[in-house]
mmCIF file of the N, C-alpha and C atoms, coordinates in Angstrom:
data_MODEL
# 
_entry.id   MODEL 
# 
loop_
_atom_site.group_PDB 
_atom_site.id 
_atom_site.type_symbol 
_atom_site.label_atom_id 
_atom_site.label_alt_id 
_atom_site.label_comp_id 
_atom_site.label_asym_id 
_atom_site.label_entity_id 
_atom_site.label_seq_id 
_atom_site.pdbx_PDB_ins_code 
_atom_site.Cartn_x 
_atom_site.Cartn_y 
_atom_site.Cartn_z 
_atom_site.occupancy 
_atom_site.B_iso_or_equiv 
_atom_site.pdbx_formal_charge 
_atom_site.auth_seq_id 
_atom_site.auth_comp_id 
_atom_site.auth_asym_id 
_atom_site.auth_atom_id 
_atom_site.pdbx_PDB_model_num 
ATOM 1   N N  . MET A 1 1  ? 135.020 105.500 93.183 1.00 0.00 ? 1  MET A N  1 
ATOM 2   C CA . MET A 1 1  ? 133.963 105.684 92.217 1.00 0.00 ? 1  MET A CA 1 
ATOM 3   C C  . MET A 1 1  ? 134.265 106.915 91.376 1.00 0.00 ? 1  MET A C  1 
ATOM 4   N N  . PRO A 1 2  ? 134.279 106.769 90.035 1.00 0.00 ? 2  PRO A N  1 
ATOM 5   C CA . PRO A 1 2  ? 134.550 107.926 89.184 1.00 0.00 ? 2  PRO A CA 1 
ATOM 6   C C  . PRO A 1 2  ? 133.416 108.946 89.268 1.00 0.00 ? 2  PRO A C  1 
ATOM 7   N N  . PRO A 1 3  ? 133.697 110.199 88.973 1.00 0.00 ? 3  PRO A N  1 
ATOM 8   C CA . PRO A 1 3  ? 132.643 111.210 89.022 1.00 0.00 ? 3  PRO A CA 1 
ATOM 9   C C  . PRO A 1 3  ? 131.567 110.935 87.976 1.00 0.00 ? 3  PRO A C  1 
ATOM 10  N N  . VAL A 1 4  ? 130.343 111.310 88.299 1.00 0.00 ? 4  VAL A N  1 
ATOM 11  C CA . VAL A 1 4  ? 129.228 111.107 87.379 1.00 0.00 ? 4  VAL A CA 1 
ATOM 12  C C  . VAL A 1 4  ? 129.293 112.181 86.295 1.00 0.00 ? 4  VAL A C  1 
ATOM 13  N N  . PRO A 1 5  ? 129.349 111.784 85.024 1.00 0.00 ? 5  PRO A N  1 
ATOM 14  C CA . PRO A 1 5  ? 129.421 112.771 83.947 1.00 0.00 ? 5  PRO A CA 1 
ATOM 15  C C  . PRO A 1 5  ? 128.042 113.340 83.623 1.00 0.00 ? 5  PRO A C  1 
ATOM 16  N N  . ILE A 1 6  ? 128.034 114.418 82.873 1.00 0.00 ? 6  ILE A N  1 
ATOM 17  C CA . ILE A 1 6  ? 126.787 114.953 82.340 1.00 0.00 ? 6  ILE A CA 1 
ATOM 18  C C  . ILE A 1 6  ? 126.632 114.374 80.936 1.00 0.00 ? 6  ILE A C  1 
ATOM 19  N N  . LEU A 1 7  ? 125.548 113.650 80.721 1.00 0.00 ? 7  LEU A N  1 
ATOM 20  C CA . LEU A 1 7  ? 125.319 112.988 79.438 1.00 0.00 ? 7  LEU A CA 1 
ATOM 21  C C  . LEU A 1 7  ? 123.963 113.361 78.872 1.00 0.00 ? 7  LEU A C  1 
ATOM 22  N N  . LYS A 1 8  ? 123.798 113.140 77.591 1.00 0.00 ? 8  LYS A N  1 
ATOM 23  C CA . LYS A 1 8  ? 122.503 113.322 76.945 1.00 0.00 ? 8  LYS A CA 1 
ATOM 24  C C  . LYS A 1 8  ? 121.686 112.040 77.162 1.00 0.00 ? 8  LYS A C  1 
ATOM 25  N N  . PRO A 1 9  ? 120.373 112.148 77.272 1.00 0.00 ? 9  PRO A N  1 
ATOM 26  C CA . PRO A 1 9  ? 119.555 110.959 77.509 1.00 0.00 ? 9  PRO A CA 1 
ATOM 27  C C  . PRO A 1 9  ? 119.716 109.906 76.412 1.00 0.00 ? 9  PRO A C  1 
ATOM 28  N N  . GLU A 1 10 ? 119.924 110.352 75.174 1.00 0.00 ? 10 GLU A N  1 
ATOM 29  C CA . GLU A 1 10 ? 120.089 109.396 74.076 1.00 0.00 ? 10 GLU A CA 1 
ATOM 30  C C  . GLU A 1 10 ? 121.319 108.510 74.281 1.00 0.00 ? 10 GLU A C  1 
ATOM 31  N N  . GLN A 1 11 ? 122.397 109.082 74.833 1.00 0.00 ? 11 GLN A N  1 
ATOM 32  C CA . GLN A 1 11 ? 123.605 108.304 75.103 1.00 0.00 ? 11 GLN A CA 1 
ATOM 33  C C  . GLN A 1 11 ? 123.330 107.237 76.161 1.00 0.00 ? 11 GLN A C  1 
ATOM 34  N N  . VAL A 1 12 ? 122.592 107.607 77.194 1.00 0.00 ? 12 VAL A N  1 
ATOM 35  C CA . VAL A 1 12 ? 122.274 106.677 78.270 1.00 0.00 ? 12 VAL A CA 1 
ATOM 36  C C  . VAL A 1 12 ? 121.362 105.565 77.749 1.00 0.00 ? 12 VAL A C  1 
ATOM 37  N N  . ILE A 1 13 ? 120.402 105.915 76.906 1.00 0.00 ? 13 ILE A N  1 
ATOM 38  C CA . ILE A 1 13 ? 119.478 104.922 76.356 1.00 0.00 ? 13 ILE A CA 1 
ATOM 39  C C  . ILE A 1 13 ? 120.223 103.900 75.500 1.00 0.00 ? 13 ILE A C  1 
ATOM 40  N N  . VAL A 1 14 ? 121.149 104.351 74.665 1.00 0.00 ? 14 VAL A N  1 
ATOM 41  C CA . VAL A 1 14 ? 121.929 103.430 73.829 1.00 0.00 ? 14 VAL A CA 1 
ATOM 42  C C  . VAL A 1 14 ? 122.730 102.476 74.709 1.00 0.00 ? 14 VAL A C  1 
ATOM 43  N N  . ALA A 1 15 ? 123.380 103.017 75.743 1.00 0.00 ? 15 ALA A N  1 
ATOM 44  C CA . ALA A 1 15 ? 124.188 102.187 76.631 1.00 0.00 ? 15 ALA A CA 1 
ATOM 45  C C  . ALA A 1 15 ? 123.314 101.185 77.386 1.00 0.00 ? 15 ALA A C  1 
ATOM 46  N N  . LEU A 1 16 ? 122.174 101.628 77.911 1.00 0.00 ? 16 LEU A N  1 
ATOM 47  C CA . LEU A 1 16 ? 121.295 100.712 78.639 1.00 0.00 ? 16 LEU A CA 1 
ATOM 48  C C  . LEU A 1 16 ? 120.713 99.657  77.711 1.00 0.00 ? 16 LEU A C  1 
ATOM 49  N N  . SER A 1 17 ? 120.459 100.002 76.460 1.00 0.00 ? 17 SER A N  1 
ATOM 50  C CA . SER A 1 17 ? 119.967 99.019  75.487 1.00 0.00 ? 17 SER A CA 1 
ATOM 51  C C  . SER A 1 17 ? 121.008 97.927  75.254 1.00 0.00 ? 17 SER A C  1 
ATOM 52  N N  . LYS A 1 18 ? 122.273 98.319  75.191 1.00 0.00 ? 18 LYS A N  1 
ATOM 53  C CA . LYS A 1 18 ? 123.348 97.337  75.014 1.00 0.00 ? 18 LYS A CA 1 
ATOM 54  C C  . LYS A 1 18 ? 123.463 96.429  76.235 1.00 0.00 ? 18 LYS A C  1 
ATOM 55  N N  . ILE A 1 19 ? 123.095 96.940  77.409 1.00 0.00 ? 19 ILE A N  1 
ATOM 56  C CA . ILE A 1 19 ? 123.145 96.152  78.647 1.00 0.00 ? 19 ILE A CA 1 
ATOM 57  C C  . ILE A 1 19 ? 121.947 95.218  78.743 1.00 0.00 ? 19 ILE A C  1 
ATOM 58  N N  . GLY A 1 20 ? 120.877 95.514  77.993 1.00 0.00 ? 20 GLY A N  1 
ATOM 59  C CA . GLY A 1 20 ? 119.727 94.614  77.984 1.00 0.00 ? 20 GLY A CA 1 
ATOM 60  C C  . GLY A 1 20 ? 118.398 95.246  78.344 1.00 0.00 ? 20 GLY A C  1 
ATOM 61  N N  . PHE A 1 21 ? 118.367 96.537  78.571 1.00 0.00 ? 21 PHE A N  1 
ATOM 62  C CA . PHE A 1 21 ? 117.105 97.224  78.869 1.00 0.00 ? 21 PHE A CA 1 
ATOM 63  C C  . PHE A 1 21 ? 116.348 97.453  77.562 1.00 0.00 ? 21 PHE A C  1 
ATOM 64  N N  . HIS A 1 22 ? 115.019 97.366  77.632 1.00 0.00 ? 22 HIS A N  1 
ATOM 65  C CA . HIS A 1 22 ? 114.216 97.621  76.443 1.00 0.00 ? 22 HIS A CA 1 
ATOM 66  C C  . HIS A 1 22 ? 113.084 98.600  76.762 1.00 0.00 ? 22 HIS A C  1 
ATOM 67  N N  . PHE A 1 23 ? 112.664 99.327  75.728 1.00 0.00 ? 23 PHE A N  1 
ATOM 68  C CA . PHE A 1 23 ? 111.646 100.368 75.857 1.00 0.00 ? 23 PHE A CA 1 
ATOM 69  C C  . PHE A 1 23 ? 110.301 99.752  76.201 1.00 0.00 ? 23 PHE A C  1 
ATOM 70  N N  . ILE A 1 24 ? 109.599 100.364 77.178 1.00 0.00 ? 24 ILE A N  1 
ATOM 71  C CA . ILE A 1 24 ? 108.269 99.908  77.577 1.00 0.00 ? 24 ILE A CA 1 
ATOM 72  C C  . ILE A 1 24 ? 107.206 100.920 77.146 1.00 0.00 ? 24 ILE A C  1 
ATOM 73  N N  . SER A 1 25 ? 107.351 102.177 77.587 1.00 0.00 ? 25 SER A N  1 
ATOM 74  C CA . SER A 1 25 ? 106.339 103.183 77.275 1.00 0.00 ? 25 SER A CA 1 
ATOM 75  C C  . SER A 1 25 ? 106.915 104.576 77.456 1.00 0.00 ? 25 SER A C  1 
ATOM 76  N N  . GLN A 1 26 ? 106.112 105.555 77.065 1.00 0.00 ? 26 GLN A N  1 
ATOM 77  C CA . GLN A 1 26 ? 106.497 106.953 77.242 1.00 0.00 ? 26 GLN A CA 1 
ATOM 78  C C  . GLN A 1 26 ? 105.270 107.733 77.682 1.00 0.00 ? 26 GLN A C  1 
ATOM 79  N N  . LYS A 1 27 ? 105.476 108.619 78.649 1.00 0.00 ? 27 LYS A N  1 
ATOM 80  C CA . LYS A 1 27 ? 104.415 109.516 79.099 1.00 0.00 ? 27 LYS A CA 1 
ATOM 81  C C  . LYS A 1 27 ? 105.019 110.907 79.170 1.00 0.00 ? 27 LYS A C  1 
ATOM 82  N N  . GLY A 1 28 ? 104.568 111.774 78.274 1.00 0.00 ? 28 GLY A N  1 
ATOM 83  C CA . GLY A 1 28 ? 105.160 113.104 78.199 1.00 0.00 ? 28 GLY A CA 1 
ATOM 84  C C  . GLY A 1 28 ? 106.598 112.997 77.729 1.00 0.00 ? 28 GLY A C  1 
ATOM 85  N N  . SER A 1 29 ? 107.517 113.596 78.487 1.00 0.00 ? 29 SER A N  1 
ATOM 86  C CA . SER A 1 29 ? 108.926 113.567 78.106 1.00 0.00 ? 29 SER A CA 1 
ATOM 87  C C  . SER A 1 29 ? 109.710 112.515 78.885 1.00 0.00 ? 29 SER A C  1 
ATOM 88  N N  . HIS A 1 30 ? 109.025 111.552 79.499 1.00 0.00 ? 30 HIS A N  1 
ATOM 89  C CA . HIS A 1 30 ? 109.699 110.523 80.285 1.00 0.00 ? 30 HIS A CA 1 
ATOM 90  C C  . HIS A 1 30 ? 109.486 109.155 79.646 1.00 0.00 ? 30 HIS A C  1 
ATOM 91  N N  . ARG A 1 31 ? 110.596 108.464 79.399 1.00 0.00 ? 31 ARG A N  1 
ATOM 92  C CA . ARG A 1 31 ? 110.539 107.124 78.811 1.00 0.00 ? 31 ARG A CA 1 
ATOM 93  C C  . ARG A 1 31 ? 110.844 106.073 79.865 1.00 0.00 ? 31 ARG A C  1 
ATOM 94  N N  . LYS A 1 32 ? 110.177 104.945 79.756 1.00 0.00 ? 32 LYS A N  1 
ATOM 95  C CA . LYS A 1 32 ? 110.341 103.850 80.711 1.00 0.00 ? 32 LYS A CA 1 
ATOM 96  C C  . LYS A 1 32 ? 111.038 102.684 80.020 1.00 0.00 ? 32 LYS A C  1 
ATOM 97  N N  . TYR A 1 33 ? 112.090 102.186 80.664 1.00 0.00 ? 33 TYR A N  1 
ATOM 98  C CA . TYR A 1 33 ? 112.848 101.044 80.163 1.00 0.00 ? 33 TYR A CA 1 
ATOM 99  C C  . TYR A 1 33 ? 112.892 99.970  81.236 1.00 0.00 ? 33 TYR A C  1 
ATOM 100 N N  . LYS A 1 34 ? 112.951 98.702  80.804 1.00 0.00 ? 34 LYS A N  1 
ATOM 101 C CA . LYS A 1 34 ? 112.890 97.609  81.773 1.00 0.00 ? 34 LYS A CA 1 
ATOM 102 C C  . LYS A 1 34 ? 113.834 96.484  81.377 1.00 0.00 ? 34 LYS A C  1 
ATOM 103 N N  . LYS A 1 35 ? 114.382 95.836  82.403 1.00 0.00 ? 35 LYS A N  1 
ATOM 104 C CA . LYS A 1 35 ? 115.195 94.633  82.232 1.00 0.00 ? 35 LYS A CA 1 
ATOM 105 C C  . LYS A 1 35 ? 114.924 93.758  83.447 1.00 0.00 ? 35 LYS A C  1 
ATOM 106 N N  . GLY A 1 36 ? 114.314 92.611  83.221 1.00 0.00 ? 36 GLY A N  1 
ATOM 107 C CA . GLY A 1 36 ? 113.972 91.744  84.352 1.00 0.00 ? 36 GLY A CA 1 
ATOM 108 C C  . GLY A 1 36 ? 113.032 92.460  85.299 1.00 0.00 ? 36 GLY A C  1 
ATOM 109 N N  . GLY A 1 37 ? 113.406 92.560  86.564 1.00 0.00 ? 37 GLY A N  1 
ATOM 110 C CA . GLY A 1 37 ? 112.585 93.239  87.554 1.00 0.00 ? 37 GLY A CA 1 
ATOM 111 C C  . GLY A 1 37 ? 112.958 94.691  87.759 1.00 0.00 ? 37 GLY A C  1 
ATOM 112 N N  . ARG A 1 38 ? 113.900 95.194  87.003 1.00 0.00 ? 38 ARG A N  1 
ATOM 113 C CA . ARG A 1 38 ? 114.356 96.582  87.175 1.00 0.00 ? 38 ARG A CA 1 
ATOM 114 C C  . ARG A 1 38 ? 113.725 97.487  86.121 1.00 0.00 ? 38 ARG A C  1 
ATOM 115 N N  . THR A 1 39 ? 113.194 98.612  86.584 1.00 0.00 ? 39 THR A N  1 
ATOM 116 C CA . THR A 1 39 ? 112.590 99.601  85.705 1.00 0.00 ? 39 THR A CA 1 
ATOM 117 C C  . THR A 1 39 ? 113.255 100.950 85.946 1.00 0.00 ? 39 THR A C  1 
ATOM 118 N N  . VAL A 1 40 ? 113.580 101.650 84.879 1.00 0.00 ? 40 VAL A N  1 
ATOM 119 C CA . VAL A 1 40 ? 114.156 102.994 85.001 1.00 0.00 ? 40 VAL A CA 1 
ATOM 120 C C  . VAL A 1 40 ? 113.350 103.963 84.152 1.00 0.00 ? 40 VAL A C  1 
ATOM 121 N N  . ILE A 1 41 ? 113.219 105.168 84.660 1.00 0.00 ? 41 ILE A N  1 
ATOM 122 C CA . ILE A 1 41 ? 112.542 106.249 83.953 1.00 0.00 ? 41 ILE A CA 1 
ATOM 123 C C  . ILE A 1 41 ? 113.612 107.255 83.540 1.00 0.00 ? 41 ILE A C  1 
ATOM 124 N N  . ILE A 1 42 ? 113.647 107.587 82.259 1.00 0.00 ? 42 ILE A N  1 
ATOM 125 C CA . ILE A 1 42 ? 114.647 108.520 81.757 1.00 0.00 ? 42 ILE A CA 1 
ATOM 126 C C  . ILE A 1 42 ? 113.942 109.756 81.211 1.00 0.00 ? 42 ILE A C  1 
ATOM 127 N N  . PRO A 1 43 ? 114.204 110.927 81.811 1.00 0.00 ? 43 PRO A N  1 
ATOM 128 C CA . PRO A 1 43 ? 113.616 112.162 81.282 1.00 0.00 ? 43 PRO A CA 1 
ATOM 129 C C  . PRO A 1 43 ? 114.345 112.582 80.009 1.00 0.00 ? 43 PRO A C  1 
ATOM 130 N N  . MET A 1 44 ? 113.601 112.899 78.980 1.00 0.00 ? 44 MET A N  1 
ATOM 131 C CA . MET A 1 44 ? 114.185 113.251 77.686 1.00 0.00 ? 44 MET A CA 1 
ATOM 132 C C  . MET A 1 44 ? 114.430 114.758 77.609 1.00 0.00 ? 44 MET A C  1 
ATOM 133 N N  . HIS A 1 45 ? 115.300 115.237 78.477 1.00 0.00 ? 45 HIS A N  1 
ATOM 134 C CA . HIS A 1 45 ? 115.683 116.642 78.481 1.00 0.00 ? 45 HIS A CA 1 
ATOM 135 C C  . HIS A 1 45 ? 116.940 116.799 77.637 1.00 0.00 ? 45 HIS A C  1 
ATOM 136 N N  . TYR A 1 46 ? 117.455 118.026 77.523 1.00 0.00 ? 46 TYR A N  1 
ATOM 137 C CA . TYR A 1 46 ? 118.658 118.249 76.728 1.00 0.00 ? 46 TYR A CA 1 
ATOM 138 C C  . TYR A 1 46 ? 119.840 117.476 77.299 1.00 0.00 ? 46 TYR A C  1 
ATOM 139 N N  . GLU A 1 47 ? 120.049 117.571 78.621 1.00 0.00 ? 47 GLU A N  1 
ATOM 140 C CA . GLU A 1 47 ? 121.098 116.831 79.328 1.00 0.00 ? 47 GLU A CA 1 
ATOM 141 C C  . GLU A 1 47 ? 120.516 116.280 80.616 1.00 0.00 ? 47 GLU A C  1 
ATOM 142 N N  . LEU A 1 48 ? 121.107 115.196 81.108 1.00 0.00 ? 48 LEU A N  1 
ATOM 143 C CA . LEU A 1 48 ? 120.712 114.654 82.403 1.00 0.00 ? 48 LEU A CA 1 
ATOM 144 C C  . LEU A 1 48 ? 121.633 115.242 83.466 1.00 0.00 ? 48 LEU A C  1 
ATOM 145 N N  . ALA A 1 49 ? 121.061 115.775 84.514 1.00 0.00 ? 49 ALA A N  1 
ATOM 146 C CA . ALA A 1 49 ? 121.851 116.291 85.634 1.00 0.00 ? 49 ALA A CA 1 
ATOM 147 C C  . ALA A 1 49 ? 122.595 115.129 86.285 1.00 0.00 ? 49 ALA A C  1 
ATOM 148 N N  . ARG A 1 50 ? 123.703 115.427 86.929 1.00 0.00 ? 50 ARG A N  1 
ATOM 149 C CA . ARG A 1 50 ? 124.512 114.376 87.569 1.00 0.00 ? 50 ARG A CA 1 
ATOM 150 C C  . ARG A 1 50 ? 123.703 113.558 88.571 1.00 0.00 ? 50 ARG A C  1 
ATOM 151 N N  . GLY A 1 51 ? 122.910 114.231 89.379 1.00 0.00 ? 51 GLY A N  1 
ATOM 152 C CA . GLY A 1 51 ? 122.104 113.530 90.380 1.00 0.00 ? 51 GLY A CA 1 
ATOM 153 C C  . GLY A 1 51 ? 121.051 112.639 89.748 1.00 0.00 ? 51 GLY A C  1 
ATOM 154 N N  . THR A 1 52 ? 120.459 113.102 88.665 1.00 0.00 ? 52 THR A N  1 
ATOM 155 C CA . THR A 1 52 ? 119.458 112.306 87.948 1.00 0.00 ? 52 THR A CA 1 
ATOM 156 C C  . THR A 1 52 ? 120.103 111.066 87.354 1.00 0.00 ? 52 THR A C  1 
ATOM 157 N N  . LEU A 1 53 ? 121.260 111.231 86.733 1.00 0.00 ? 53 LEU A N  1 
ATOM 158 C CA . LEU A 1 53 ? 121.960 110.091 86.150 1.00 0.00 ? 53 LEU A CA 1 
ATOM 159 C C  . LEU A 1 53 ? 122.376 109.105 87.233 1.00 0.00 ? 53 LEU A C  1 
ATOM 160 N N  . ALA A 1 54 ? 122.862 109.601 88.352 1.00 0.00 ? 54 ALA A N  1 
ATOM 161 C CA . ALA A 1 54 ? 123.249 108.719 89.456 1.00 0.00 ? 54 ALA A CA 1 
ATOM 162 C C  . ALA A 1 54 ? 122.055 107.908 89.939 1.00 0.00 ? 54 ALA A C  1 
ATOM 163 N N  . SER A 1 55 ? 120.895 108.533 90.030 1.00 0.00 ? 55 SER A N  1 
ATOM 164 C CA . SER A 1 55 ? 119.682 107.845 90.460 1.00 0.00 ? 55 SER A CA 1 
ATOM 165 C C  . SER A 1 55 ? 119.265 106.780 89.443 1.00 0.00 ? 55 SER A C  1 
ATOM 166 N N  . ILE A 1 56 ? 119.369 107.102 88.157 1.00 0.00 ? 56 ILE A N  1 
ATOM 167 C CA . ILE A 1 56 ? 119.037 106.134 87.107 1.00 0.00 ? 56 ILE A CA 1 
ATOM 168 C C  . ILE A 1 56 ? 119.950 104.916 87.205 1.00 0.00 ? 56 ILE A C  1 
ATOM 169 N N  . LEU A 1 57 ? 121.238 105.151 87.444 1.00 0.00 ? 57 LEU A N  1 
ATOM 170 C CA . LEU A 1 57 ? 122.188 104.039 87.533 1.00 0.00 ? 57 LEU A CA 1 
ATOM 171 C C  . LEU A 1 57 ? 121.908 103.156 88.736 1.00 0.00 ? 57 LEU A C  1 
ATOM 172 N N  . VAL A 1 58 ? 121.531 103.749 89.861 1.00 0.00 ? 58 VAL A N  1 
ATOM 173 C CA . VAL A 1 58 ? 121.184 102.959 91.049 1.00 0.00 ? 58 VAL A CA 1 
ATOM 174 C C  . VAL A 1 58 ? 119.955 102.104 90.748 1.00 0.00 ? 58 VAL A C  1 
ATOM 175 N N  . GLN A 1 59 ? 118.933 102.698 90.141 1.00 0.00 ? 59 GLN A N  1 
ATOM 176 C CA . GLN A 1 59 ? 117.720 101.952 89.801 1.00 0.00 ? 59 GLN A CA 1 
ATOM 177 C C  . GLN A 1 59 ? 118.014 100.823 88.824 1.00 0.00 ? 59 GLN A C  1 
ATOM 178 N N  . ALA A 1 60 ? 118.936 101.055 87.895 1.00 0.00 ? 60 ALA A N  1 
ATOM 179 C CA . ALA A 1 60 ? 119.273 100.057 86.884 1.00 0.00 ? 60 ALA A CA 1 
ATOM 180 C C  . ALA A 1 60 ? 120.234 98.998  87.414 1.00 0.00 ? 60 ALA A C  1 
ATOM 181 N N  . GLY A 1 61 ? 120.907 99.284  88.524 1.00 0.00 ? 61 GLY A N  1 
ATOM 182 C CA . GLY A 1 61 ? 121.897 98.349  89.045 1.00 0.00 ? 61 GLY A CA 1 
ATOM 183 C C  . GLY A 1 61 ? 123.155 98.328  88.201 1.00 0.00 ? 61 GLY A C  1 
ATOM 184 N N  . VAL A 1 62 ? 123.505 99.471  87.636 1.00 0.00 ? 62 VAL A N  1 
ATOM 185 C CA . VAL A 1 62 ? 124.648 99.596  86.725 1.00 0.00 ? 62 VAL A CA 1 
ATOM 186 C C  . VAL A 1 62 ? 125.641 100.576 87.329 1.00 0.00 ? 62 VAL A C  1 
ATOM 187 N N  . THR A 1 63 ? 126.924 100.271 87.215 1.00 0.00 ? 63 THR A N  1 
ATOM 188 C CA . THR A 1 63 ? 127.951 101.192 87.699 1.00 0.00 ? 63 THR A CA 1 
ATOM 189 C C  . THR A 1 63 ? 128.277 102.222 86.623 1.00 0.00 ? 63 THR A C  1 
ATOM 190 N N  . ILE A 1 64 ? 128.905 103.297 87.031 1.00 0.00 ? 64 ILE A N  1 
ATOM 191 C CA . ILE A 1 64 ? 129.309 104.331 86.074 1.00 0.00 ? 64 ILE A CA 1 
ATOM 192 C C  . ILE A 1 64 ? 130.298 103.761 85.067 1.00 0.00 ? 64 ILE A C  1 
ATOM 193 N N  . GLY A 1 65 ? 131.237 102.964 85.563 1.00 0.00 ? 65 GLY A N  1 
ATOM 194 C CA . GLY A 1 65 ? 132.227 102.352 84.681 1.00 0.00 ? 65 GLY A CA 1 
ATOM 195 C C  . GLY A 1 65 ? 131.605 101.459 83.631 1.00 0.00 ? 65 GLY A C  1 
ATOM 196 N N  . GLU A 1 66 ? 130.616 100.655 84.030 1.00 0.00 ? 66 GLU A N  1 
ATOM 197 C CA . GLU A 1 66 ? 129.949 99.775  83.090 1.00 0.00 ? 66 GLU A CA 1 
ATOM 198 C C  . GLU A 1 66 ? 129.185 100.576 82.045 1.00 0.00 ? 66 GLU A C  1 
ATOM 199 N N  . LEU A 1 67 ? 128.511 101.638 82.480 1.00 0.00 ? 67 LEU A N  1 
ATOM 200 C CA . LEU A 1 67 ? 127.777 102.489 81.548 1.00 0.00 ? 67 LEU A CA 1 
ATOM 201 C C  . LEU A 1 67 ? 128.744 103.134 80.547 1.00 0.00 ? 67 LEU A C  1 
ATOM 202 N N  . MET A 1 68 ? 129.858 103.648 81.030 1.00 0.00 ? 68 MET A N  1 
ATOM 203 C CA . MET A 1 68 ? 130.815 104.344 80.167 1.00 0.00 ? 68 MET A CA 1 
ATOM 204 C C  . MET A 1 68 ? 131.457 103.401 79.154 1.00 0.00 ? 68 MET A C  1 
ATOM 205 N N  . LYS A 1 69 ? 131.601 102.106 79.483 1.00 0.00 ? 69 LYS A N  1 
ATOM 206 C CA . LYS A 1 69 ? 132.141 101.135 78.526 1.00 0.00 ? 69 LYS A CA 1 
ATOM 207 C C  . LYS A 1 69 ? 131.254 101.038 77.290 1.00 0.00 ? 69 LYS A C  1 
ATOM 208 N N  . HIS A 1 70 ? 129.949 101.215 77.484 1.00 0.00 ? 70 HIS A N  1 
ATOM 209 C CA . HIS A 1 70 ? 129.002 101.085 76.369 1.00 0.00 ? 70 HIS A CA 1 
ATOM 210 C C  . HIS A 1 70 ? 128.763 102.404 75.649 1.00 0.00 ? 70 HIS A C  1 
ATOM 211 N N  . ILE A 1 71 ? 129.279 103.503 76.192 1.00 0.00 ? 71 ILE A N  1 
ATOM 212 C CA . ILE A 1 71 ? 129.112 104.803 75.543 1.00 0.00 ? 71 ILE A CA 1 
ATOM 213 C C  . ILE A 1 71 ? 130.280 105.106 74.630 1.00 0.00 ? 71 ILE A C  1 
ATOM 214 N N  . LYS A 1 72 ? 131.481 104.795 75.022 1.00 0.00 ? 72 LYS A N  1 
ATOM 215 C CA . LYS A 1 72 ? 132.683 105.143 74.241 1.00 0.00 ? 72 LYS A CA 1 
ATOM 216 C C  . LYS A 1 72 ? 132.947 104.143 73.160 1.00 0.00 ? 72 LYS A C  1 
# 
């Protein structure tokens, strides 16, 4: 498994949108995205910590490699 990079939330949102996630709602600085039965919450901070990004990917059912294909 490749190391989890530090990314901006906007980069993750674009990649997840390409995978099929769509915006549901926002409460404060946290946005909710959904695809089928999977829901992910993305904090809109300056950068996502590695652990936070890893947790988002587990919730989304997406691998790091798959996410990175949609970012580059």
